[in-house]
VOPAGU-2260 file (C-alpha; in pm, 1 decimal, decimal comma):
REM VOPAGU-2260
SITE   aa  ch    i         X         Y         Z
SITE  MET   A    0       0,0       0,0       0,0
SITE  LYS   A    1     133,2     341,0     -96,0
SITE  HIS   A    2      86,8     634,9     140,5
SITE  THR   A    3     154,2     996,8      54,2
SITE  ILE   A    4     166,2    1284,5     297,3
SITE  PRO   A    5      -8,0    1573,5     116,5
SITE  SER   A    6     183,8    1885,0      21,4
SITE  VAL   A    7     121,3    2211,4     199,2
SITE  VAL   A    8      29,2    2366,2    -134,0
SITE  THR   A    9    -221,7    2102,5    -242,7
SITE  SER   A   10    -566,2    2256,6    -291,7
SITE  THR   A   11    -901,7    2084,8    -260,9
SITE  VAL   A   12   -1229,0    2111,9    -447,8
SITE  THR   A   13   -1437,8    2233,3    -156,0
SITE  PRO   A   14   -1605,9    2576,6    -163,4
SITE  SER   A   15   -1386,0    2869,7     -70,3
SITE  PHE   A   16   -1556,4    2933,9     260,0
SITE  LEU   A   17   -1574,1    2581,9     390,5
SITE  TRP   A   18   -1267,6    2704,9     578,9
SITE  ALA   A   19   -1493,8    2950,8     756,3
SITE  ALA   A   20   -1739,6    2679,4     855,7
SITE  PHE   A   21   -1449,9    2465,2     970,0
SITE  LEU   A   22   -1256,1    2737,4    1150,1
SITE  LEU   A   23   -1538,4    2938,5    1296,9
SITE  GLY   A   24   -1814,4    2683,7    1344,2
SITE  SER   A   25   -2035,6    2886,9    1109,1
SITE  VAL   A   26   -2305,0    2730,0     898,3
SITE  TRP   A   27   -2310,9    2910,6     561,6
SITE  MET   A   28   -2249,7    2671,6     269,7
SITE  PRO   A   29   -2238,1    2846,3     -68,4
SITE  SER   A   30   -2254,8    2630,4    -378,8
SITE  LEU   A   31   -1931,7    2525,6    -543,6
SITE  LEU   A   32   -1919,2    2806,9    -796,6
SITE  HIS   A   33   -2220,2    3036,8    -761,1
SITE  ALA   A   34   -2249,7    3169,3    -407,7
SITE  GLN   A   35   -2450,0    3470,0    -524,3
SITE  ASP   A   36   -2740,3    3241,2    -617,0
SITE  GLN   A   37   -2780,3    3130,5    -257,4
SITE  ALA   A   38   -3034,8    3289,9     -29,1
SITE  ILE   A   39   -2906,3    3498,6     259,4
SITE  GLU   A   40   -2910,6    3274,4     561,9
SITE  SER   A   41   -2866,5    3342,5     932,2
SITE  GLY   A   42   -2783,0    3707,4     870,0
SITE  TYR   A   43   -2469,0    3634,8     670,6
SITE  ARG   A   44   -2408,1    3842,0     358,0
SITE  TYR   A   45   -2240,9    3686,1      56,5
SITE  SER   A   46   -2010,3    3851,8    -193,6
SITE  GLU   A   47   -2161,5    3994,4    -511,1
SITE  THR   A   48   -1927,6    3771,8    -712,9
SITE  PRO   A   49   -1919,4    3390,8    -734,4
SITE  LEU   A   50   -1680,5    3204,4    -509,2
SITE  GLY   A   51   -1440,7    2953,2    -656,6
SITE  ARG   A   52   -1281,0    2635,1    -530,6
SITE  THR   A   53   -1066,3    2646,4    -221,0
SITE  VAL   A   54    -717,5    2765,6    -311,3
SITE  SER   A   55    -649,3    3073,2    -101,3
SITE  ARG   A   56    -562,0    2986,9     259,5
SITE  PRO   A   57    -703,3    3249,6     498,7
SITE  VAL   A   58    -492,2    3457,2     733,3
SITE  LEU   A   59    -620,0    3524,8    1085,4
SITE  THR   A   60    -549,2    3875,3    1210,3
SITE  TYR   A   61    -696,8    4175,9    1391,9
SITE  VAL   A   62    -855,5    4481,7    1230,3
SITE  ARG   A   63    -976,3    4810,1    1376,5
SITE  ILE   A   64   -1345,5    4891,7    1331,6
SITE  GLY   A   65   -1445,8    5218,3    1494,7
SITE  ASN   A   66   -1312,2    5209,3    1849,4
SITE  GLN   A   67   -1290,8    4828,5    1856,6
SITE  VAL   A   68   -1023,1    4580,9    1752,4
SITE  VAL   A   69   -1181,2    4257,4    1628,0
SITE  ALA   A   70   -1042,0    3923,6    1511,1
SITE  ALA   A   71   -1085,1    3875,7    1137,3
SITE  ALA   A   72   -1006,2    3627,1     861,4
SITE  ILE   A   73    -895,8    3742,9     514,5
SITE  ALA   A   74    -902,0    3517,1     208,7
SITE  GLY   A   75    -916,2    3531,1    -166,4
SITE  CYS   A   76   -1226,0    3379,4    -323,7
SITE  GLY   A   77   -1029,0    3099,0    -486,2
SITE  GLY   A   78   -1064,3    3011,9    -850,4
SITE  TYR   A   79   -1191,0    2764,6   -1102,3
SITE  VAL   A   80    -964,4    2637,9   -1377,8
SITE  PRO   A   81   -1109,3    2339,7   -1570,7
SITE  ASN   A   82    -761,9    2192,4   -1622,5
SITE  ARG   A   83    -401,4    2303,6   -1582,1
SITE  GLY   A   84    -375,9    2365,0   -1952,5
SITE  SER   A   85    -657,3    2620,8   -1955,9
SITE  ASN   A   86    -630,1    2994,6   -1952,4
SITE  ALA   A   87    -711,9    3124,5   -1604,0
SITE  ALA   A   88    -953,8    3377,8   -1749,6
SITE  ALA   A   89   -1145,8    3141,0   -1978,0
SITE  GLY   A   90   -1372,3    2840,8   -1963,5
SITE  PRO   A   91   -1669,9    2750,6   -1742,7
SITE  GLY   A   92   -1684,9    2940,6   -1418,2
SITE  ALA   A   93   -1418,6    3187,6   -1531,8
SITE  ARG   A   94   -1578,5    3465,1   -1322,3
SITE  ALA   A   95   -1547,3    3254,8   -1009,6
SITE  GLY   A   96   -1302,9    3363,5    -746,3
SITE  ARG   A   97   -1257,3    3724,5    -852,7
SITE  CYS   A   98   -1306,2    3872,6    -509,7
SITE  VAL   A   99   -1150,9    3900,6    -163,2
SITE  GLN   A  100   -1344,7    3880,7     162,9
SITE  ILE   A  101   -1272,3    3991,1     518,6
SITE  ARG   A  102   -1496,4    3824,4     775,9
SITE  LYS   A  103   -1535,7    3854,4    1150,3
SITE  VAL   A  104   -1402,0    3546,3    1329,2
SITE  SER   A  105   -1659,2    3557,8    1610,5
SITE  ASP   A  106   -1964,9    3498,9    1391,3
SITE  GLY   A  107   -1849,3    3481,2    1029,3
SITE  SER   A  108   -2026,5    3801,8     927,8
SITE  LEU   A  109   -1885,0    3995,6     635,7
SITE  ILE   A  110   -1678,2    4301,7     728,2
SITE  ARG   A  111   -1570,4    4398,8     375,8
SITE  ASP   A  112   -1540,4    4246,0      31,2
SITE  PHE   A  113   -1359,5    4363,5    -278,7
SITE  TYR   A  114   -1432,3    4299,0    -646,2
SITE  THR   A  115   -1439,9    4497,4    -969,4
SITE  GLY   A  116   -1658,2    4799,4    -905,3
SITE  ASN   A  117   -1642,5    4766,7    -527,1
SITE  GLY   A  118   -1349,1    4883,7    -315,2
SITE  LEU   A  119   -1082,1    4877,2    -587,5
SITE  ASP   A  120    -862,7    5183,8    -618,9
SITE  GLY   A  121    -883,3    5397,4    -932,4
SITE  VAL   A  122    -920,2    5204,0   -1256,2
SITE  ASP   A  123    -795,8    4870,7   -1118,1
SITE  GLU   A  124   -1000,4    4567,0   -1218,3
SITE  MET   A  125    -997,7    4219,9   -1065,9
SITE  LYS   A  126    -967,4    4036,0   -1396,7
SITE  TYR   A  127    -832,8    3706,0   -1263,1
SITE  ALA   A  128    -914,9    3465,0    -984,5
SITE  MET   A  129    -773,4    3553,3    -641,7
SITE  VAL   A  130    -589,6    3228,4    -574,5
SITE  GLY   A  131    -322,3    3373,7    -345,1
SITE  SER   A  132    -298,3    3328,2      30,3
SITE  PRO   A  133    -277,6    3661,7     216,1
SITE  SER   A  134     -13,5    3802,8     449,4
SITE  VAL   A  135     -71,1    4102,6     677,8
SITE  TYR   A  136     134,5    4380,5     831,7
SITE  PRO   A  137     184,4    4419,1    1119,6
SITE  ALA   A  138     138,1    4060,1    1234,1
SITE  ILE   A  139     234,5    4085,5    1600,3
SITE  SER   A  140      33,2    4033,1    1918,0
SITE  LEU   A  141    -304,0    4213,6    1917,3
SITE  ALA   A  142    -194,2    4496,0    1688,1
SITE  PRO   A  143    -454,8    4558,0    1414,3
SITE  ALA   A  144    -328,7    4502,9    1061,0
SITE  SER   A  145    -295,6    4815,2     847,4
SITE  ARG   A  146    -246,1    4631,1     518,4
SITE  ALA   A  147    -268,0    4288,1     357,9
SITE  TYR   A  148    -111,4    4139,5      44,6
SITE  LEU   A  149    -210,3    3850,8    -182,8
SITE  GLY   A  150    -164,4    3745,2    -544,3
SITE  ASP   A  151    -389,1    3641,5    -830,1
SITE  ALA   A  152    -379,9    3369,1   -1095,9
SITE  MET   A  153    -195,0    3583,9   -1349,7
SITE  GLY   A  154      84,8    3715,3   -1131,1
SITE  ARG   A  155     -44,2    4046,5    -996,1
SITE  LEU   A  156      23,1    4122,1    -629,5
SITE  TRP   A  157    -257,7    4313,5    -456,5
SITE  ARG   A  158    -249,6    4536,7    -148,6
SITE  ILE   A  159    -542,7    4604,9      87,1
SITE  ASP   A  160    -515,8    4939,4     269,2
SITE  MET   A  161    -692,5    4901,7     606,9
SITE  ARG   A  162    -566,9    5214,4     786,6
SITE  SER   A  163    -913,8    5366,0     825,2
SITE  THR   A  164   -1134,8    5270,9    1119,3
SITE  ASN   A  165   -1426,8    5260,4     872,6
SITE  PRO   A  166   -1416,0    4938,1     663,4
SITE  ASN   A  167   -1616,3    5110,5     388,6
SITE  LEU   A  168   -1311,4    5330,0     326,1
SITE  TRP   A  169   -1068,6    5039,4     289,7
SITE  LYS   A  170    -918,8    5020,5     -59,0
SITE  MET   A  171    -754,5    4747,6    -263,4
SITE  SER   A  172    -495,9    4820,9    -533,1
SITE  ILE   A  173    -226,8    4651,2    -744,2
SITE  ALA   A  174     113,5    4664,2    -572,2
SITE  TRP   A  175     294,5    4473,3    -850,1
SITE  PRO   A  176     362,4    4512,3   -1137,0
SITE  ILE   A  177     420,8    4880,5   -1069,1
SITE  ALA   A  178     225,7    5096,1   -1312,2
SITE  ARG   A  179     427,3    5322,9   -1540,6
SITE  ASP   A  180     758,6    5209,0   -1395,0
SITE  ASP   A  181    1052,3    5102,0   -1611,6
SITE  ASP   A  182    1159,9    4857,1   -1338,1
SITE  ALA   A  183     854,8    4642,4   -1414,8
SITE  GLU   A  184     895,9    4624,8   -1793,3
SITE  PHE   A  185    1064,8    4283,0   -1778,3
SITE  TYR   A  186     766,1    4126,3   -1603,5
SITE  ARG   A  187     508,6    3928,0   -1802,5
SITE  LEU   A  188     172,5    3832,2   -1664,4
SITE  GLY   A  189      73,7    3466,0   -1678,9
SITE  ARG   A  190     222,0    3294,1   -1373,8
SITE  GLU   A  191      19,9    3263,4   -1054,5
SITE  ILE   A  192     118,7    3406,5    -715,4
SITE  LYS   A  193     -37,8    3145,2    -491,2
SITE  GLU   A  194     187,3    3138,7    -185,4
SITE  ARG   A  195     185,1    3396,8      94,1
SITE  PRO   A  196     420,5    3689,7      36,1
SITE  ALA   A  197     686,6    3722,5     305,7
SITE  VAL   A  198     633,9    4055,3     486,4
SITE  PHE   A  199     914,1    4183,1     708,8
SITE  LEU   A  200    1108,1    4492,5     818,3
SITE  ARG   A  201    1426,1    4570,2     630,8
SITE  GLU   A  202    1742,5    4692,0     798,1
SITE  ASN   A  203    1648,6    5048,7     693,5
SITE  GLY   A  204    1311,6    5019,3     870,5
SITE  LYS   A  205    1101,5    4996,2     554,2
SITE  VAL   A  206     843,7    4722,3     503,9
SITE  GLY   A  207     974,9    4454,1     268,5
SITE  LEU   A  208     781,1    4208,4      51,7
SITE  ILE   A  209     928,2    3898,4    -109,1
SITE  PHE   A  210     721,6    3661,0    -320,5
SITE  GLY   A  211     753,1    3431,6    -618,8
SITE  THR   A  212     554,9    3306,0    -915,3
SITE  SER   A  213     477,7    2945,8   -1000,0
SITE  TYR   A  214     249,0    2770,1   -1250,5
SITE  SER   A  215     207,3    2935,5   -1591,6
SITE  TYR   A  216    -133,0    2968,1   -1757,4
SITE  ARG   A  217      12,5    3129,0   -2069,8
SITE  GLY   A  218     272,2    3005,1   -2314,0
SITE  ASN   A  219     442,4    3346,9   -2335,3
SITE  SER   A  220     451,0    3422,3   -1962,6
SITE  GLY   A  221     829,6    3401,7   -1944,1
SITE  ALA   A  222    1033,6    3262,8   -1657,5
SITE  SER   A  223     924,8    3245,0   -1295,1
SITE  HIS   A  224    1071,3    3514,5   -1071,8
SITE  ILE   A  225    1143,1    3574,7    -705,7
SITE  LEU   A  226    1084,6    3945,7    -640,3
SITE  SER   A  227    1191,0    4169,4    -352,6
SITE  LEU   A  228     995,4    4493,9    -301,9
SITE  SER   A  229     981,0    4775,1     -50,0
SITE  ASP   A  230     637,3    4917,9      28,8
SITE  GLU   A  231     610,5    5257,3     195,8
SITE  LEU   A  232     377,8    5552,3     245,5
SITE  THR   A  233     435,3    5837,6       2,1
SITE  LEU   A  234     260,6    6170,9     -51,5
SITE  GLY   A  235      39,9    6128,8    -355,6
SITE  GLU   A  236    -236,7    6318,6    -529,9
SITE  ASN   A  237    -438,9    6568,2    -323,6
SITE  ASN   A  238    -169,7    6545,3     -55,5
SITE  GLN   A  239    -295,1    6201,1      42,7
SITE  LEU   A  240     -59,3    5943,5     192,8
SITE  THR   A  241     -69,7    5632,4     -23,3
SITE  TYR   A  242     134,9    5313,4     -36,3
SITE  GLN   A  243     392,1    5287,5    -312,6
SITE  SER   A  244     602,2    4979,2    -388,0
SITE  LYS   A  245     956,7    4984,0    -524,6
SITE  LEU   A  246    1156,1    4698,3    -675,8
SITE  VAL   A  247    1467,7    4607,3    -473,1
SITE  TRP   A  248    1583,9    4307,7    -678,1
SITE  LYS   A  249    1455,4    4041,6    -913,2
SITE  MET   A  250    1575,4    3683,9    -939,8
SITE  PRO   A  251    1474,8    3501,3   -1259,5
SITE  LEU   A  252    1454,4    3123,5   -1225,6
SITE  ARG   A  253    1522,9    2873,0   -1504,0
SITE  ALA   A  254    1279,9    2837,9   -1793,5
SITE  LYS   A  255    1118,9    2523,5   -1647,9
SITE  GLU   A  256    1166,3    2610,6   -1278,5
SITE  GLU   A  257     899,0    2747,0   -1044,0
SITE  LEU   A  258     839,0    2823,1    -677,4
SITE  THR   A  259     688,6    2535,3    -478,1
SITE  GLY   A  260     613,6    2694,3    -141,1
SITE  GLY   A  261     609,6    3012,8      61,7
SITE  VAL   A  262     917,3    3231,6     101,4
SITE  VAL   A  263    1064,9    3248,6     452,6
SITE  VAL   A  264    1269,6    3549,2     571,2
SITE  ARG   A  265    1492,9    3522,9     876,1
SITE  SER   A  266    1764,5    3770,3     983,7
SITE  GLN   A  267    1756,4    3927,5     634,1
SITE  GLY   A  268    1811,3    3585,9     474,2
SITE  VAL   A  269    1551,3    3462,3     222,7
SITE  TYR   A  270    1485,9    3087,1     191,8
SITE  PHE   A  271    1258,1    2915,7     -59,8
SITE  THR   A  272    1213,4    2591,1    -252,2
SITE  THR   A  273    1163,5    2527,0    -622,9
SITE  VAL   A  274    1110,5    2247,0    -871,1
SITE  GLU   A  275    1260,4    2226,6   -1220,8
SITE  THR   A  276    1111,8    2001,0   -1488,7
SITE  LEU   A  277    1404,4    1846,5   -1672,2
SITE  ALA   A  278    1415,1    1797,5   -2047,4
SITE  GLY   A  279    1459,0    1453,9   -2200,2
SITE  ASN   A  280    1827,6    1514,9   -2276,8
SITE  GLN   A  281    1876,9    1581,5   -1903,8
SITE  GLY   A  282    1722,1    1249,3   -1807,3
SITE  GLY   A  283    1368,6    1385,3   -1760,5
SITE  GLY   A  284    1195,6    1395,8   -1424,3
SITE  THR   A  285    1220,6    1677,9   -1172,1
SITE  LEU   A  286    1491,1    1851,9    -974,0
SITE  GLY   A  287    1423,6    2019,7    -638,4
SITE  ARG   A  288    1627,7    2300,0    -481,0
SITE  LEU   A  289    1651,9    2489,5    -153,4
SITE  TYR   A  290    1779,4    2847,4    -204,0
SITE  GLY   A  291    1924,4    3106,5      32,8
SITE  VAL   A  292    1978,5    3471,3     -74,0
SITE  HIS   A  293    1998,3    3810,2      99,0
SITE  ALA   A  294    1673,1    4003,0     137,7
SITE  SER   A  295    1812,7    4347,4      53,2
SITE  LYS   A  296    2169,8    4332,8     -74,9
SITE  GLU   A  297    2263,2    4321,3    -441,6
SITE  THR   A  298    2591,7    4277,7    -623,2
SITE  GLU   A  299    2716,9    4357,0    -973,4
SITE  ASN   A  300    2548,5    4170,8   -1257,6
SITE  TYR   A  301    2678,1    3819,4   -1317,2
SITE  LEU   A  302    2576,7    3551,4   -1566,5
SITE  THR   A  303    2463,0    3201,2   -1480,4
SITE  ASN   A  304    2568,0    2904,6   -1689,6
SITE  ASP   A  305    2226,7    2904,4   -1862,3
SITE  GLY   A  306    2239,7    3272,9   -1956,3
SITE  ARG   A  307    2038,4    3441,4   -1679,3
SITE  VAL   A  308    2153,5    3777,2   -1538,7
SITE  GLN   A  309    2156,7    3776,5   -1158,0
SITE  THR   A  310    2237,4    4029,6    -886,2
SITE  VAL   A  311    2132,4    3835,0    -573,8
SITE  VAL   A  312    2379,1    3772,1    -291,6
SITE  PRO   A  313    2395,0    3414,6    -151,3
SITE  VAL   A  314    2359,8    3376,8     226,5
SITE  LEU   A  315    2425,2    3006,1     269,9
SITE  PRO   A  316    2727,7    2939,0     490,9
SITE  THR   A  317    3045,4    2777,6     361,5
SITE  LEU   A  318    2947,5    2424,6     256,7
SITE  VAL   A  319    3182,6    2127,2     225,9
SITE  THR   A  320    3169,0    1836,5     -17,2
SITE  ASN   A  321    3248,5    1476,4      74,0
SITE  ASN   A  322    3595,0    1517,6     -76,8
SITE  GLY   A  323    3670,7    1819,8     140,5
SITE  GLN   A  324    3614,7    2101,6    -110,7
SITE  ARG   A  325    3490,1    2420,1      57,7
SITE  VAL   A  326    3228,6    2626,6    -128,7
SITE  THR   A  327    3182,1    2990,8     -23,7
SITE  ASP   A  328    2940,5    3110,1    -294,2
SITE  ALA   A  329    2665,2    2845,9    -268,1
SITE  VAL   A  330    2322,6    2980,9    -360,5
SITE  ALA   A  331    2131,5    2651,0    -342,5
SITE  ILE   A  332    2133,3    2290,2    -229,7
SITE  ARG   A  333    2018,1    2053,4    -501,6
SITE  LEU   A  334    1801,5    1781,5    -355,9
SITE  PRO   A  335    1849,1    1421,2    -471,7
SITE  PRO   A  336    1702,0    1327,8    -810,7
SITE  GLY   A  337    1323,4    1315,6    -798,5
SITE  ARG   A  338    1296,6    1479,7    -454,8
SITE  VAL   A  339    1083,2    1794,2    -440,3
SITE  ALA   A  340    1025,5    2017,6    -136,6
SITE  TYR   A  341     696,9    2207,0    -110,2
SITE  GLY   A  342     796,3    2487,7     121,6
SITE  LEU   A  343     990,5    2503,5     445,5
SITE  ALA   A  344     980,3    2624,8     803,8
SITE  LEU   A  345    1259,6    2745,7    1032,5
SITE  VAL   A  346    1267,2    2596,7    1381,7
SITE  VAL   A  347    1510,5    2704,6    1652,6
SITE  SER   A  348    1607,1    2433,4    1903,1
SITE  PRO   A  349    1798,7    2517,5    2221,8
SITE  SER   A  350    2115,8    2325,8    2288,4
SITE  CYS   A  351    2138,4    2069,0    2567,1
SITE  VAL   A  352    2516,5    2105,0    2577,0
SITE  GLU   A  353    2683,8    2364,5    2795,1
SITE  ASP   A  354    2849,0    2652,7    2604,5
SITE  GLU   A  355    2688,9    2542,4    2277,9
SITE  GLY   A  356    2451,5    2774,8    2094,6
SITE  GLU   A  357    2102,5    2704,0    1971,3
SITE  THR   A  358    2047,9    2519,8    1645,2
SITE  THR   A  359    1827,4    2641,5    1361,2
SITE  GLU   A  360    1663,2    2364,1    1164,0
SITE  VAL   A  361    1514,7    2404,7     818,5
SITE  VAL   A  362    1213,5    2174,5     798,0
SITE  LEU   A  363    1127,1    2085,8     439,5
SITE  ASN   A  364     785,2    1963,9     333,9
SITE  MET   A  365     887,8    1670,3     115,7
SITE  ALA   A  366     578,2    1538,1     -57,7
SITE  ALA   A  367     717,2    1387,8    -377,4
SITE  GLY   A  368     989,0    1155,3    -496,5
SITE  ARG   A  369    1251,9     923,4    -354,9
SITE  GLY   A  370    1627,1     906,7    -364,7
SITE  THR   A  371    1775,6     692,1    -638,9
SITE  GLU   A  372    2058,5     521,0    -453,4
SITE  GLY   A  373    1877,3     276,6    -228,1
SITE  THR   A  374    1947,4     306,1     142,7
SITE  GLY   A  375    2202,2     579,8      68,3
SITE  GLY   A  376    1910,5     801,8     -22,5
SITE  GLY   A  377    2060,2     969,8    -327,8
SITE  ALA   A  378    2295,2    1266,0    -319,8
SITE  ALA   A  379    2242,9    1627,7    -220,9
SITE  ARG   A  380    2465,1    1857,6    -426,1
SITE  ILE   A  381    2597,1    2211,7    -386,4
SITE  GLU   A  382    2511,6    2471,7    -649,8
SITE  ARG   A  383    2716,1    2790,5    -689,6
SITE  LYS   A  384    2552,4    3127,1    -759,4
SITE  THR   A  385    2642,1    3083,7   -1127,3
SITE  GLY   A  386    2445,4    2758,8   -1143,9
SITE  GLU   A  387    2756,6    2541,6   -1155,7
SITE  VAL   A  388    2720,2    2214,1    -966,6
SITE  VAL   A  389    3018,4    2137,3    -743,5
SITE  PRO   A  390    3165,0    1787,6    -799,8
SITE  GLY   A  391    3087,3    1544,2    -521,3
SITE  ARG   A  392    2803,0    1531,9    -276,4
SITE  LEU   A  393    2728,4    1747,0      23,8
SITE  ASP   A  394    2935,8    1621,9     315,4
SITE  ASP   A  395    2746,1    1414,1     575,5
SITE  ASP   A  396    2448,7    1449,2     347,0
SITE  PHE   A  397    2199,5    1186,0     461,6
SITE  LEU   A  398    2055,4     998,5     752,9
SITE  SER   A  399    1824,9     723,1     629,3
SITE  GLU   A  400    1557,2     496,5     771,1
SITE  GLY   A  401    1425,9     203,4     572,5
SITE  ARG   A  402    1513,5     348,0     231,5
SITE  ASN   A  403    1335,8     673,7     319,5
SITE  ASP   A  404    1544,6     987,8     330,4
SITE  VAL   A  405    1492,5    1146,5     670,0
SITE  ALA   A  406    1749,3    1421,8     708,3
SITE  ILE   A  407    2034,6    1614,1     557,7
SITE  LYS   A  408    2298,7    1706,2     810,7
SITE  ILE   A  409    2521,4    2005,0     742,3
SITE  SER   A  410    2841,6    2051,5     937,3
SITE  ALA   A  411    2844,2    2375,4    1136,8
SITE  PRO   A  412    3073,9    2625,7     964,6
SITE  GLY   A  413    3343,7    2816,3    1147,5
SITE  THR   A  414    3248,2    3156,9    1283,2
SITE  ALA   A  415    3462,2    3336,5    1027,0
SITE  ASP   A  416    3273,1    3168,8     745,0
SITE  ILE   A  417    2924,0    3270,7     852,6
SITE  PRO   A  418    2791,3    3562,9     644,8
SITE  ARG   A  419    2707,7    3860,8     862,3
SITE  LEU   A  420    2356,4    3995,1     812,3
SITE  GLY   A  421    2326,6    4316,4    1005,8
SITE  LYS   A  422    2390,7    4239,9    1370,8
SITE  GLU   A  423    2290,9    3875,1    1337,9
SITE  SER   A  424    2467,6    3581,7    1183,3
SITE  ALA   A  425    2304,5    3373,2     913,6
SITE  PRO   A  426    2049,1    3131,3    1060,6
SITE  PHE   A  427    2124,1    2847,4     821,1
SITE  PRO   A  428    2138,0    2527,5    1021,0
SITE  ARG   A  429    2345,2    2235,6    1121,6
SITE  ARG   A  430    2058,0    2012,9    1015,0
SITE  VAL   A  431    1804,4    2018,5     734,3
SITE  LEU   A  432    1509,0    1791,1     803,5
SITE  TYR   A  433    1279,9    1625,7     551,3
SITE  TRP   A  434     918,5    1607,9     653,5
SITE  GLY   A  435     628,8    1444,2     474,2
SITE  SER   A  436     810,5    1209,1     239,2
SITE  THR   A  437     642,1     935,4      36,2
SITE  TYR   A  438     694,3     583,2     166,7
SITE  ILE   A  439     608,5     227,9      70,9
SITE  GLN   A  440     476,6     -24,3     323,5
């Protein structure tokens, strides 16, 4: 019998607000695609647009309404795509999911919804399904969120401005691509932004956003990108303070490579996972990677071995191969053939040994593939910032149990080798754990 632990990015076919019934104990049950056809029940108000299938994962936060701070859930309305080969804006149910809702956690009642013609700033239109999972800022303690961010099925990142105490004055606008900005000319719509954007404070005190694109619904959508933005209040028309985003850096991925999980930012280091679909002359199959780059720093342009122009600065520590070669410019760890990670989490574990510091573990959600070398578990490789693969495998690469890869162990680098990020050292770990692998019983 084969058992598979589901990926954190796997979506279901349940209605978008089954999560509300599940999370809040509420009882509204809109139909799969046409919630507006349902009668208003139990005092709950539905969106004016049809809800799609569950894709967007809600974020729980606090918002200020009048003189009260209330718990709220924010989610995109999902989407309906008949098959992965279809255009996200065509086919049956194409209007489904083109809205965002904010609901009160205590009773599920609607606080605010956004769709074309309602709550969108200026001439913005919600042309594509809101498949992205939101992030909010600030996201600490009981502080009410002043803004939220989520992406749509074609690669636009949206911002919700919730500074007002009156929800009717909240506005939603496109944060990326930046209108009438030369920095955004390289960007082609067509790849979804489904994962939560990472929202954090940069070393200069500005709010930073880092997100990536994944599946392409268009043949001419270009490569996937990881994008780093700053988002700040600026004085706009009529002397009104409005949010304005600015591109910090862009990181193009390979032609057949895409983001597989949310981006994690820690101590100004950015960590994310990808999958590359290999061509037949490369043996076919898939190749998974775990990347580490700096959130704010850039360097002079350099070329990768497949012709991409990069400016990102690696933050992985010095890594060592099994033959003793030390690598100081590693940008990624290549997972064993066929292994794919669907996101990661950083976990700090205190040491049980006197005078030894805490250990940061990178927990990978491994939901696909197996190693190809039996009980050895395959080989993890080191990839330089240019894309070159270092000969040999990562030193002390695997711990295995019953032919199932359980962990990668990375030797702790010397203090002098750890990149300095502000006042903190890089958090990259002594251990990288696999979680959620496929196994055979």
